[in-house]
CHARMM-style PDB file with segment names, atoms N, HN, CA, C and O in Angstrom:
ATOM      1  N   UNK     1      76.378 125.413 115.984  1.00  0.00      PROA
ATOM      2  CA  UNK     1      77.016 125.143 114.880  1.00  0.00      PROA
ATOM      3  C   UNK     1      77.805 123.834 114.688  1.00  0.00      PROA
ATOM      4  O   UNK     1      78.662 123.533 115.520  1.00  0.00      PROA
ATOM      5  N   UNK     2      77.560 123.061 113.653  1.00  0.00      PROA
ATOM      6  HN  UNK     2      76.864 123.305 112.978  1.00  0.00      PROA
ATOM      7  CA  UNK     2      78.072 121.674 113.599  1.00  0.00      PROA
ATOM      8  C   UNK     2      79.663 121.819 112.966  1.00  0.00      PROA
ATOM      9  O   UNK     2      80.004 122.642 112.115  1.00  0.00      PROA
ATOM     10  N   UNK     3      80.444 120.903 113.547  1.00  0.00      PROA
ATOM     11  HN  UNK     3      80.168 120.236 114.238  1.00  0.00      PROA
ATOM     12  CA  UNK     3      81.717 120.925 112.739  1.00  0.00      PROA
ATOM     13  C   UNK     3      82.139 119.440 112.870  1.00  0.00      PROA
ATOM     14  O   UNK     3      81.637 118.617 113.635  1.00  0.00      PROA
ATOM     15  N   UNK     4      83.157 119.239 111.983  1.00  0.00      PROA
ATOM     16  HN  UNK     4      83.565 119.908 111.361  1.00  0.00      PROA
ATOM     17  CA  UNK     4      83.618 117.850 111.926  1.00  0.00      PROA
ATOM     18  C   UNK     4      84.585 117.551 112.953  1.00  0.00      PROA
ATOM     19  O   UNK     4      85.232 118.512 113.370  1.00  0.00      PROA
ATOM     20  N   UNK     5      84.835 116.317 113.486  1.00  0.00      PROA
ATOM     21  HN  UNK     5      84.310 115.537 113.147  1.00  0.00      PROA
ATOM     22  CA  UNK     5      85.676 115.933 114.407  1.00  0.00      PROA
ATOM     23  C   UNK     5      86.762 115.053 113.888  1.00  0.00      PROA
ATOM     24  O   UNK     5      86.461 114.317 112.948  1.00  0.00      PROA
ATOM     25  N   UNK     6      87.868 115.018 114.312  1.00  0.00      PROA
ATOM     26  HN  UNK     6      88.113 115.616 115.075  1.00  0.00      PROA
ATOM     27  CA  UNK     6      88.936 114.172 114.052  1.00  0.00      PROA
ATOM     28  C   UNK     6      88.799 112.867 114.563  1.00  0.00      PROA
ATOM     29  O   UNK     6      88.470 112.793 115.747  1.00  0.00      PROA
ATOM     30  N   UNK     7      88.988 111.754 113.899  1.00  0.00      PROA
ATOM     31  HN  UNK     7      89.255 111.814 112.938  1.00  0.00      PROA
ATOM     32  CA  UNK     7      88.886 110.301 114.594  1.00  0.00      PROA
ATOM     33  C   UNK     7      90.070 110.108 115.391  1.00  0.00      PROA
ATOM     34  O   UNK     7      91.123 109.806 114.829  1.00  0.00      PROA
ATOM     35  N   UNK     8      90.005 110.267 116.800  1.00  0.00      PROA
ATOM     36  HN  UNK     8      89.150 110.512 117.257  1.00  0.00      PROA
ATOM     37  CA  UNK     8      91.172 110.014 117.492  1.00  0.00      PROA
ATOM     38  C   UNK     8      91.851 108.766 117.613  1.00  0.00      PROA
ATOM     39  O   UNK     8      93.021 108.692 117.988  1.00  0.00      PROA
ATOM     40  N   UNK     9      91.102 107.718 117.284  1.00  0.00      PROA
ATOM     41  HN  UNK     9      90.152 107.778 116.979  1.00  0.00      PROA
ATOM     42  CA  UNK     9      91.580 106.466 117.165  1.00  0.00      PROA
ATOM     43  C   UNK     9      92.594 106.164 116.027  1.00  0.00      PROA
ATOM     44  O   UNK     9      93.621 105.487 116.081  1.00  0.00      PROA
ATOM     45  N   UNK    10      92.053 106.829 114.997  1.00  0.00      PROA
ATOM     46  HN  UNK    10      91.219 107.379 114.953  1.00  0.00      PROA
ATOM     47  CA  UNK    10      93.034 106.739 113.742  1.00  0.00      PROA
ATOM     48  C   UNK    10      94.268 107.711 113.821  1.00  0.00      PROA
ATOM     49  O   UNK    10      95.342 107.505 113.257  1.00  0.00      PROA
ATOM     50  N   UNK    11      93.937 108.883 114.661  1.00  0.00      PROA
ATOM     51  HN  UNK    11      93.064 109.050 115.119  1.00  0.00      PROA
ATOM     52  CA  UNK    11      95.085 109.865 114.650  1.00  0.00      PROA
ATOM     53  C   UNK    11      96.313 109.185 115.451  1.00  0.00      PROA
ATOM     54  O   UNK    11      97.474 109.483 115.168  1.00  0.00      PROA
ATOM     55  N   UNK    12      96.028 108.348 116.365  1.00  0.00      PROA
ATOM     56  HN  UNK    12      95.085 108.106 116.595  1.00  0.00      PROA
ATOM     57  CA  UNK    12      97.102 107.697 117.203  1.00  0.00      PROA
ATOM     58  C   UNK    12      97.695 106.615 116.424  1.00  0.00      PROA
ATOM     59  O   UNK    12      98.821 106.273 116.786  1.00  0.00      PROA
ATOM     60  N   UNK    13      97.177 106.005 115.432  1.00  0.00      PROA
ATOM     61  HN  UNK    13      96.263 106.283 115.138  1.00  0.00      PROA
ATOM     62  CA  UNK    13      97.774 104.940 114.461  1.00  0.00      PROA
ATOM     63  C   UNK    13      98.474 105.345 113.205  1.00  0.00      PROA
ATOM     64  O   UNK    13      99.463 104.762 112.760  1.00  0.00      PROA
ATOM     65  N   UNK    14      97.878 106.415 112.647  1.00  0.00      PROA
ATOM     66  HN  UNK    14      97.075 106.889 113.009  1.00  0.00      PROA
ATOM     67  CA  UNK    14      98.481 106.929 111.312  1.00  0.00      PROA
ATOM     68  C   UNK    14      98.932 108.264 111.258  1.00  0.00      PROA
ATOM     69  O   UNK    14      98.331 109.165 111.843  1.00  0.00      PROA
ATOM     70  N   UNK    15     100.079 108.468 110.512  1.00  0.00      PROA
ATOM     71  HN  UNK    15     100.568 107.736 110.037  1.00  0.00      PROA
ATOM     72  CA  UNK    15     100.480 109.998 110.324  1.00  0.00      PROA
ATOM     73  C   UNK    15     100.670 110.306 108.799  1.00  0.00      PROA
ATOM     74  O   UNK    15     100.975 109.406 108.016  1.00  0.00      PROA
ATOM     75  N   UNK    16     100.498 111.488 108.436  1.00  0.00      PROA
ATOM     76  HN  UNK    16     100.250 112.218 109.072  1.00  0.00      PROA
ATOM     77  CA  UNK    16     100.591 111.897 106.954  1.00  0.00      PROA
ATOM     78  C   UNK    16     101.966 112.497 106.849  1.00  0.00      PROA
ATOM     79  O   UNK    16     102.241 113.365 107.678  1.00  0.00      PROA
ATOM     80  N   UNK    17     102.883 112.161 105.946  1.00  0.00      PROA
ATOM     81  HN  UNK    17     102.660 111.456 105.273  1.00  0.00      PROA
ATOM     82  CA  UNK    17     104.114 112.643 105.498  1.00  0.00      PROA
ATOM     83  C   UNK    17     103.886 113.917 104.870  1.00  0.00      PROA
ATOM     84  O   UNK    17     102.763 114.339 104.593  1.00  0.00      PROA
ATOM     85  N   UNK    18     104.893 114.484 104.663  1.00  0.00      PROA
ATOM     86  HN  UNK    18     105.805 114.141 104.887  1.00  0.00      PROA
ATOM     87  CA  UNK    18     104.918 115.897 103.931  1.00  0.00      PROA
ATOM     88  C   UNK    18     104.416 115.725 102.519  1.00  0.00      PROA
ATOM     89  O   UNK    18     103.792 116.662 102.021  1.00  0.00      PROA
ATOM     90  N   UNK    19     104.625 114.608 101.811  1.00  0.00      PROA
ATOM     91  HN  UNK    19     105.132 113.847 102.216  1.00  0.00      PROA
ATOM     92  CA  UNK    19     104.198 114.208 100.647  1.00  0.00      PROA
ATOM     93  C   UNK    19     103.020 113.812 100.465  1.00  0.00      PROA
ATOM     94  O   UNK    19     102.673 113.704  99.289  1.00  0.00      PROA
ATOM     95  N   UNK    20     102.124 113.502 101.433  1.00  0.00      PROA
ATOM     96  HN  UNK    20     102.406 113.590 102.388  1.00  0.00      PROA
ATOM     97  CA  UNK    20     100.883 113.008 101.602  1.00  0.00      PROA
ATOM     98  C   UNK    20     100.693 111.615 101.799  1.00  0.00      PROA
ATOM     99  O   UNK    20      99.546 111.169 101.851  1.00  0.00      PROA
ATOM    100  N   UNK    21     101.775 110.807 101.927  1.00  0.00      PROA
ATOM    101  HN  UNK    21     102.706 111.170 101.885  1.00  0.00      PROA
ATOM    102  CA  UNK    21     101.577 109.384 102.159  1.00  0.00      PROA
ATOM    103  C   UNK    21     101.157 109.096 103.518  1.00  0.00      PROA
ATOM    104  O   UNK    21     101.242 110.037 104.307  1.00  0.00      PROA
ATOM    105  N   UNK    22     100.715 107.965 103.961  1.00  0.00      PROA
ATOM    106  HN  UNK    22     100.646 107.200 103.320  1.00  0.00      PROA
ATOM    107  CA  UNK    22     100.079 107.688 105.139  1.00  0.00      PROA
ATOM    108  C   UNK    22     101.185 106.404 105.810  1.00  0.00      PROA
ATOM    109  O   UNK    22     101.361 105.262 105.387  1.00  0.00      PROA
ATOM    110  N   UNK    23     101.690 106.964 106.765  1.00  0.00      PROA
ATOM    111  HN  UNK    23     101.548 107.892 107.109  1.00  0.00      PROA
ATOM    112  CA  UNK    23     102.682 106.016 107.519  1.00  0.00      PROA
ATOM    113  C   UNK    23     101.973 105.499 108.736  1.00  0.00      PROA
ATOM    114  O   UNK    23     101.182 106.187 109.381  1.00  0.00      PROA
ATOM    115  N   UNK    24     102.328 104.101 109.059  1.00  0.00      PROA
ATOM    116  HN  UNK    24     102.971 103.543 108.535  1.00  0.00      PROA
ATOM    117  CA  UNK    24     101.763 103.429 110.176  1.00  0.00      PROA
ATOM    118  C   UNK    24     102.904 102.438 110.694  1.00  0.00      PROA
ATOM    119  O   UNK    24     103.849 102.046 110.009  1.00  0.00      PROA
ATOM    120  N   UNK    25     102.664 102.126 111.935  1.00  0.00      PROA
ATOM    121  HN  UNK    25     101.897 102.445 112.491  1.00  0.00      PROA
ATOM    122  CA  UNK    25     103.475 100.991 112.567  1.00  0.00      PROA
ATOM    123  C   UNK    25     102.733  99.614 112.562  1.00  0.00      PROA
ATOM    124  O   UNK    25     101.627  99.488 113.086  1.00  0.00      PROA
ATOM    125  N   UNK    26     103.364  98.631 111.972  1.00  0.00      PROA
ATOM    126  HN  UNK    26     104.263  98.733 111.546  1.00  0.00      PROA
ATOM    127  CA  UNK    26     102.550  97.265 112.011  1.00  0.00      PROA
ATOM    128  C   UNK    26     102.222  96.781 113.327  1.00  0.00      PROA
ATOM    129  O   UNK    26     102.931  97.069 114.292  1.00  0.00      PROA
ATOM    130  N   UNK    27     101.135  96.021 113.435  1.00  0.00      PROA
ATOM    131  HN  UNK    27     100.560  95.786 112.651  1.00  0.00      PROA
ATOM    132  CA  UNK    27     100.900  95.260 114.747  1.00  0.00      PROA
ATOM    133  C   UNK    27     101.812  94.191 115.032  1.00  0.00      PROA
ATOM    134  O   UNK    27     102.559  93.718 114.175  1.00  0.00      PROA
ATOM    135  N   UNK    28     101.759  93.759 116.362  1.00  0.00      PROA
ATOM    136  HN  UNK    28     101.152  94.143 117.058  1.00  0.00      PROA
ATOM    137  CA  UNK    28     102.418  92.464 116.685  1.00  0.00      PROA
ATOM    138  C   UNK    28     103.887  92.777 117.254  1.00  0.00      PROA
ATOM    139  O   UNK    28     104.780  91.931 117.198  1.00  0.00      PROA
ATOM    140  N   UNK    29     104.056  93.941 117.756  1.00  0.00      PROA
ATOM    141  HN  UNK    29     103.330  94.628 117.802  1.00  0.00      PROA
ATOM    142  CA  UNK    29     105.408  94.229 118.438  1.00  0.00      PROA
ATOM    143  C   UNK    29     105.293  94.530 119.880  1.00  0.00      PROA
ATOM    144  O   UNK    29     106.163  95.183 120.457  1.00  0.00      PROA
ATOM    145  N   UNK    30     104.203  94.055 120.503  1.00  0.00      PROA
ATOM    146  HN  UNK    30     103.496  93.525 120.034  1.00  0.00      PROA
ATOM    147  CA  UNK    30     104.169  94.492 122.029  1.00  0.00      PROA
ATOM    148  C   UNK    30     104.354  93.369 122.859  1.00  0.00      PROA
ATOM    149  O   UNK    30     105.055  93.461 123.867  1.00  0.00      PROA
ATOM    150  N   UNK    31     103.712  92.152 122.490  1.00  0.00      PROA
ATOM    151  HN  UNK    31     103.142  92.076 121.671  1.00  0.00      PROA
ATOM    152  CA  UNK    31     103.751  91.037 123.444  1.00  0.00      PROA
ATOM    153  C   UNK    31     103.830  89.734 122.655  1.00  0.00      PROA
ATOM    154  O   UNK    31     103.668  89.706 121.435  1.00  0.00      PROA
ATOM    155  N   UNK    32     104.110  88.556 123.468  1.00  0.00      PROA
ATOM    156  HN  UNK    32     104.242  88.579 124.459  1.00  0.00      PROA
ATOM    157  CA  UNK    32     104.507  87.304 122.696  1.00  0.00      PROA
ATOM    158  C   UNK    32     105.530  87.489 121.614  1.00  0.00      PROA
ATOM    159  O   UNK    32     105.404  87.196 120.425  1.00  0.00      PROA
ATOM    160  N   UNK    33     106.556  88.017 122.215  1.00  0.00      PROA
ATOM    161  HN  UNK    33     106.658  88.255 123.181  1.00  0.00      PROA
ATOM    162  CA  UNK    33     107.868  88.144 121.354  1.00  0.00      PROA
ATOM    163  C   UNK    33     108.725  86.961 121.264  1.00  0.00      PROA
ATOM    164  O   UNK    33     109.539  86.843 120.348  1.00  0.00      PROA
ATOM    165  N   UNK    34     108.556  85.982 122.282  1.00  0.00      PROA
ATOM    166  HN  UNK    34     107.895  86.078 123.027  1.00  0.00      PROA
ATOM    167  CA  UNK    34     109.603  85.077 122.371  1.00  0.00      PROA
ATOM    168  C   UNK    34     109.400  83.976 121.224  1.00  0.00      PROA
ATOM    169  O   UNK    34     110.338  83.231 120.940  1.00  0.00      PROA
ATOM    170  N   UNK    35     108.228  83.884 120.601  1.00  0.00      PROA
ATOM    171  HN  UNK    35     107.466  84.488 120.832  1.00  0.00      PROA
ATOM    172  CA  UNK    35     107.881  82.917 119.671  1.00  0.00      PROA
ATOM    173  C   UNK    35     108.285  83.401 118.265  1.00  0.00      PROA
ATOM    174  O   UNK    35     108.514  82.566 117.391  1.00  0.00      PROA
ATOM    175  N   UNK    36     108.385  84.774 118.006  1.00  0.00      PROA
ATOM    176  HN  UNK    36     108.200  85.453 118.717  1.00  0.00      PROA
ATOM    177  CA  UNK    36     108.760  85.356 116.891  1.00  0.00      PROA
ATOM    178  C   UNK    36     110.209  85.493 116.780  1.00  0.00      PROA
ATOM    179  O   UNK    36     110.916  85.747 117.755  1.00  0.00      PROA
ATOM    180  N   UNK    37     110.682  85.315 115.520  1.00  0.00      PROA
ATOM    181  HN  UNK    37     110.107  85.108 114.728  1.00  0.00      PROA
ATOM    182  CA  UNK    37     111.954  85.205 115.102  1.00  0.00      PROA
ATOM    183  C   UNK    37     112.692  86.580 115.040  1.00  0.00      PROA
ATOM    184  O   UNK    37     112.030  87.573 114.742  1.00  0.00      PROA
ATOM    185  N   UNK    38     113.941  86.687 115.288  1.00  0.00      PROA
ATOM    186  HN  UNK    38     114.479  85.880 115.530  1.00  0.00      PROA
ATOM    187  CA  UNK    38     114.650  88.034 115.337  1.00  0.00      PROA
ATOM    188  C   UNK    38     114.480  88.788 114.305  1.00  0.00      PROA
ATOM    189  O   UNK    38     114.232  89.982 114.475  1.00  0.00      PROA
ATOM    190  N   UNK    39     114.582  88.232 113.008  1.00  0.00      PROA
ATOM    191  HN  UNK    39     114.784  87.262 112.870  1.00  0.00      PROA
ATOM    192  CA  UNK    39     114.248  89.035 111.703  1.00  0.00      PROA
ATOM    193  C   UNK    39     112.912  89.638 111.664  1.00  0.00      PROA
ATOM    194  O   UNK    39     112.766  90.816 111.338  1.00  0.00      PROA
ATOM    195  N   UNK    40     111.738  88.730 112.047  1.00  0.00      PROA
ATOM    196  HN  UNK    40     111.856  87.773 112.312  1.00  0.00      PROA
ATOM    197  CA  UNK    40     110.552  89.346 112.150  1.00  0.00      PROA
ATOM    198  C   UNK    40     110.251  90.591 113.123  1.00  0.00      PROA
ATOM    199  O   UNK    40     109.544  91.570 112.881  1.00  0.00      PROA
ATOM    200  N   UNK    41     110.892  90.328 114.151  1.00  0.00      PROA
ATOM    201  HN  UNK    41     111.466  89.534 114.348  1.00  0.00      PROA
ATOM    202  CA  UNK    41     110.857  91.407 115.163  1.00  0.00      PROA
ATOM    203  C   UNK    41     111.489  92.924 114.666  1.00  0.00      PROA
ATOM    204  O   UNK    41     110.972  94.036 114.780  1.00  0.00      PROA
ATOM    205  N   UNK    42     112.708  92.566 114.115  1.00  0.00      PROA
ATOM    206  HN  UNK    42     113.128  91.663 114.023  1.00  0.00      PROA
ATOM    207  CA  UNK    42     113.461  93.718 113.612  1.00  0.00      PROA
ATOM    208  C   UNK    42     112.507  94.370 112.493  1.00  0.00      PROA
ATOM    209  O   UNK    42     112.398  95.594 112.419  1.00  0.00      PROA
ATOM    210  N   UNK    43     111.864  93.556 111.678  1.00  0.00      PROA
ATOM    211  HN  UNK    43     111.952  92.562 111.737  1.00  0.00      PROA
ATOM    212  CA  UNK    43     111.280  94.282 110.587  1.00  0.00      PROA
ATOM    213  C   UNK    43     109.982  94.919 111.095  1.00  0.00      PROA
ATOM    214  O   UNK    43     109.484  95.853 110.465  1.00  0.00      PROA
ATOM    215  N   UNK    44     109.373  94.408 112.301  1.00  0.00      PROA
ATOM    216  HN  UNK    44     109.777  93.650 112.812  1.00  0.00      PROA
ATOM    217  CA  UNK    44     108.213  95.094 112.812  1.00  0.00      PROA
ATOM    218  C   UNK    44     108.550  96.389 113.523  1.00  0.00      PROA
ATOM    219  O   UNK    44     107.660  97.204 113.767  1.00  0.00      PROA
ATOM    220  N   UNK    45     109.745  96.590 113.844  1.00  0.00      PROA
ATOM    221  HN  UNK    45     110.469  95.929 113.646  1.00  0.00      PROA
ATOM    222  CA  UNK    45     110.189  98.009 114.251  1.00  0.00      PROA
ATOM    223  C   UNK    45     109.976  99.197 113.276  1.00  0.00      PROA
ATOM    224  O   UNK    45     109.657 100.312 113.687  1.00  0.00      PROA
ATOM    225  N   UNK    46     110.174  98.897 111.924  1.00  0.00      PROA
ATOM    226  HN  UNK    46     110.434  97.991 111.590  1.00  0.00      PROA
ATOM    227  CA  UNK    46     109.971  99.783 110.902  1.00  0.00      PROA
ATOM    228  C   UNK    46     108.582 100.326 110.767  1.00  0.00      PROA
ATOM    229  O   UNK    46     107.584  99.656 111.033  1.00  0.00      PROA
ATOM    230  N   UNK    47     108.555 101.442 110.388  1.00  0.00      PROA
ATOM    231  HN  UNK    47     109.365 101.986 110.173  1.00  0.00      PROA
ATOM    232  CA  UNK    47     107.191 101.980 109.848  1.00  0.00      PROA
ATOM    233  C   UNK    47     106.737 101.546 108.474  1.00  0.00      PROA
ATOM    234  O   UNK    47     107.642 101.337 107.665  1.00  0.00      PROA
ATOM    235  N   UNK    48     105.625 101.394 108.113  1.00  0.00      PROA
ATOM    236  HN  UNK    48     104.890 101.564 108.770  1.00  0.00      PROA
ATOM    237  CA  UNK    48     105.274 101.139 106.720  1.00  0.00      PROA
ATOM    238  C   UNK    48     104.324 102.095 106.137  1.00  0.00      PROA
ATOM    239  O   UNK    48     103.716 102.859 106.887  1.00  0.00      PROA
ATOM    240  N   UNK    49     104.148 102.120 104.924  1.00  0.00      PROA
ATOM    241  HN  UNK    49     104.642 101.500 104.315  1.00  0.00      PROA
ATOM    242  CA  UNK    49     103.394 103.177 104.376  1.00  0.00      PROA
ATOM    243  C   UNK    49     101.996 102.384 103.662  1.00  0.00      PROA
ATOM    244  O   UNK    49     102.122 101.276 103.140  1.00  0.00      PROA
ATOM    245  N   UNK    50     100.971 102.938 103.701  1.00  0.00      PROA
ATOM    246  HN  UNK    50     100.868 103.838 104.124  1.00  0.00      PROA
ATOM    247  CA  UNK    50      99.661 102.368 103.014  1.00  0.00      PROA
ATOM    248  C   UNK    50     100.038 102.475 101.502  1.00  0.00      PROA
ATOM    249  O   UNK    50     100.657 103.383 100.947  1.00  0.00      PROA
ATOM    250  N   UNK    51      99.461 101.205 100.911  1.00  0.00      PROA
ATOM    251  HN  UNK    51      98.958 100.468 101.362  1.00  0.00      PROA
ATOM    252  CA  UNK    51      99.678 101.042  99.544  1.00  0.00      PROA
ATOM    253  C   UNK    51      98.366 101.392  98.789  1.00  0.00      PROA
ATOM    254  O   UNK    51      98.380 101.971  97.702  1.00  0.00      PROA
ATOM    255  N   UNK    52      97.234 101.007  99.426  1.00  0.00      PROA
ATOM    256  HN  UNK    52      97.223 100.536 100.308  1.00  0.00      PROA
ATOM    257  CA  UNK    52      95.763 101.312  98.993  1.00  0.00      PROA
ATOM    258  C   UNK    52      95.355 102.802  98.946  1.00  0.00      PROA
ATOM    259  O   UNK    52      95.179 103.475  99.961  1.00  0.00      PROA
ATOM    260  N   UNK    53      95.206 103.313  97.540  1.00  0.00      PROA
ATOM    261  HN  UNK    53      95.349 102.766  96.715  1.00  0.00      PROA
ATOM    262  CA  UNK    53      94.716 104.539  97.671  1.00  0.00      PROA
ATOM    263  C   UNK    53      93.247 104.837  98.052  1.00  0.00      PROA
ATOM    264  O   UNK    53      92.877 105.971  98.356  1.00  0.00      PROA
ATOM    265  N   UNK    54      92.461 103.806  98.022  1.00  0.00      PROA
ATOM    266  HN  UNK    54      92.761 102.885  97.775  1.00  0.00      PROA
ATOM    267  CA  UNK    54      91.192 103.965  98.575  1.00  0.00      PROA
ATOM    268  C   UNK    54      91.104 104.062 100.078  1.00  0.00      PROA
ATOM    269  O   UNK    54      90.358 104.871 100.630  1.00  0.00      PROA
ATOM    270  N   UNK    55      91.928 103.168 100.765  1.00  0.00      PROA
ATOM    271  HN  UNK    55      92.534 102.511 100.317  1.00  0.00      PROA
ATOM    272  CA  UNK    55      91.935 103.387 102.207  1.00  0.00      PROA
ATOM    273  C   UNK    55      92.704 104.614 102.701  1.00  0.00      PROA
ATOM    274  O   UNK    55      92.487 105.138 103.794  1.00  0.00      PROA
ATOM    275  N   UNK    56      93.645 105.048 101.796  1.00  0.00      PROA
ATOM    276  HN  UNK    56      93.821 104.622 100.908  1.00  0.00      PROA
ATOM    277  CA  UNK    56      94.294 106.344 102.056  1.00  0.00      PROA
ATOM    278  C   UNK    56      93.352 107.599 102.026  1.00  0.00      PROA
ATOM    279  O   UNK    56      93.466 108.562 102.784  1.00  0.00      PROA
ATOM    280  N   UNK    57      92.431 107.459 101.072  1.00  0.00      PROA
ATOM    281  HN  UNK    57      92.338 106.676 100.456  1.00  0.00      PROA
ATOM    282  CA  UNK    57      91.424 108.531 101.004  1.00  0.00      PROA
ATOM    283  C   UNK    57      90.380 108.549 102.181  1.00  0.00      PROA
ATOM    284  O   UNK    57      89.873 109.587 102.607  1.00  0.00      PROA
ATOM    285  N   UNK    58      90.124 107.332 102.643  1.00  0.00      PROA
ATOM    286  HN  UNK    58      90.536 106.489 102.297  1.00  0.00      PROA
ATOM    287  CA  UNK    58      89.236 107.297 103.822  1.00  0.00      PROA
ATOM    288  C   UNK    58      89.885 107.690 104.955  1.00  0.00      PROA
ATOM    289  O   UNK    58      89.252 108.396 105.740  1.00  0.00      PROA
ATOM    290  N   UNK    59      91.048 107.378 105.223  1.00  0.00      PROA
ATOM    291  HN  UNK    59      91.563 106.805 104.585  1.00  0.00      PROA
ATOM    292  CA  UNK    59      91.916 107.853 106.372  1.00  0.00      PROA
ATOM    293  C   UNK    59      91.982 109.372 106.163  1.00  0.00      PROA
ATOM    294  O   UNK    59      91.814 110.152 107.100  1.00  0.00      PROA
ATOM    295  N   UNK    60      92.195 109.712 105.087  1.00  0.00      PROA
ATOM    296  HN  UNK    60      92.331 109.078 104.326  1.00  0.00      PROA
ATOM    297  CA  UNK    60      92.327 111.370 105.042  1.00  0.00      PROA
ATOM    298  C   UNK    60      91.051 112.254 105.330  1.00  0.00      PROA
ATOM    299  O   UNK    60      91.054 113.405 105.766  1.00  0.00      PROA
ATOM    300  N   UNK    61      89.968 111.486 104.999  1.00  0.00      PROA
ATOM    301  HN  UNK    61      89.965 110.550 104.645  1.00  0.00      PROA
ATOM    302  CA  UNK    61      88.726 112.031 105.428  1.00  0.00      PROA
ATOM    303  C   UNK    61      88.371 112.014 106.819  1.00  0.00      PROA
ATOM    304  O   UNK    61      87.650 112.895 107.287  1.00  0.00      PROA
ATOM    305  N   UNK    62      88.892 110.941 107.609  1.00  0.00      PROA
ATOM    306  HN  UNK    62      89.477 110.225 107.228  1.00  0.00      PROA
ATOM    307  CA  UNK    62      88.679 110.850 109.017  1.00  0.00      PROA
ATOM    308  C   UNK    62      89.888 111.747 109.892  1.00  0.00      PROA
ATOM    309  O   UNK    62      89.710 112.212 111.018  1.00  0.00      PROA
ATOM    310  N   UNK    63      90.936 111.844 109.220  1.00  0.00      PROA
ATOM    311  HN  UNK    63      91.080 111.466 108.305  1.00  0.00      PROA
ATOM    312  CA  UNK    63      91.896 112.810 109.935  1.00  0.00      PROA
ATOM    313  C   UNK    63      91.955 114.177 109.328  1.00  0.00      PROA
ATOM    314  O   UNK    63      92.883 114.583 108.628  1.00  0.00      PROA
ATOM    315  N   UNK    64      90.900 114.839 109.651  1.00  0.00      PROA
ATOM    316  HN  UNK    64      90.146 114.509 110.219  1.00  0.00      PROA
ATOM    317  CA  UNK    64      90.653 116.191 109.035  1.00  0.00      PROA
ATOM    318  C   UNK    64      91.928 117.127 108.825  1.00  0.00      PROA
ATOM    319  O   UNK    64      92.203 117.703 107.772  1.00  0.00      PROA
ATOM    320  N   UNK    65      92.694 117.181 110.070  1.00  0.00      PROA
ATOM    321  HN  UNK    65      92.471 116.713 110.925  1.00  0.00      PROA
ATOM    322  CA  UNK    65      93.658 118.241 110.287  1.00  0.00      PROA
ATOM    323  C   UNK    65      95.094 117.507 110.169  1.00  0.00      PROA
ATOM    324  O   UNK    65      96.101 118.125 110.515  1.00  0.00      PROA
ATOM    325  N   UNK    66      95.175 116.296 109.721  1.00  0.00      PROA
ATOM    326  HN  UNK    66      94.357 115.794 109.440  1.00  0.00      PROA
ATOM    327  CA  UNK    66      96.208 115.451 109.655  1.00  0.00      PROA
ATOM    328  C   UNK    66      97.368 115.952 108.514  1.00  0.00      PROA
ATOM    329  OT1 UNK    66      98.384 115.282 108.331  1.00  0.00      PROA
TER     330      UNK     66
END
């Protein structure tokens, strides 16, 4: 019997909110931080929401039980 699998690489990077938005953390906050400004590092700590509906639909298809 065939079944669909969740894309585990995307499951670690994206989360769905209760209203169906897709939340993610931006890249660039793991190393080489000395050259980045304090403001830039502070903004990288915050999560963002995906704005593109097309990409949101694709991620929803790959995260079946998200």
